[in-house]
N, C-alpha and C positions, 0 to 999 in steps of 0.2 A: 216134330219131324214127322212126315206123315209119307201117304203114297198116291202117286199122283197116275192116271193113265195116260197113254202117250203113243198115237200113231206115228211108226214112223216104215216107209214104205210098203203100204199097206196094211201091216202087223198091228197088235197093238202089244206096247209093252210097261210094265209096273214100274217105275221110276219113281227112287226115294227126293224126295225133297225136302228143302230146309229152308230157316230165314239165316241168314246171315249175320252174324252179331257184328255190331255195329262196333269201329276200333280195331279189329284184330288187322284187319291188312294196310295201315297208317300203321299200326307196333309194326306189322313186319318190316315196312319199309323202311322206317327209323333204324330199327336194330341191321338190316342190310348194308343202310349207308354208312355207320358208324364201324360197321365189317372193314367195310370196303377201305374207311379212310383209314383205317387202323394198319390194314394192310400195307397201306402205300407212306404210311408211313416208318412204318417196320423194315419194309425192302428198300426204303428210301434212305437206312443208314447203316445197310450190310455193305456195300460197297467202299465205306469210308474205312 
């Protein structure tokens, strides 16, 4: 993590920068997909 100076609308700002950890985005998508499939399964059996 570090600080980078960035210009926006003629003013200079300090912005925190970080390197993205590989794997977290894929894991997030897998968890969301499993949750959606689980809810579809649960709510499809509620009507019976």
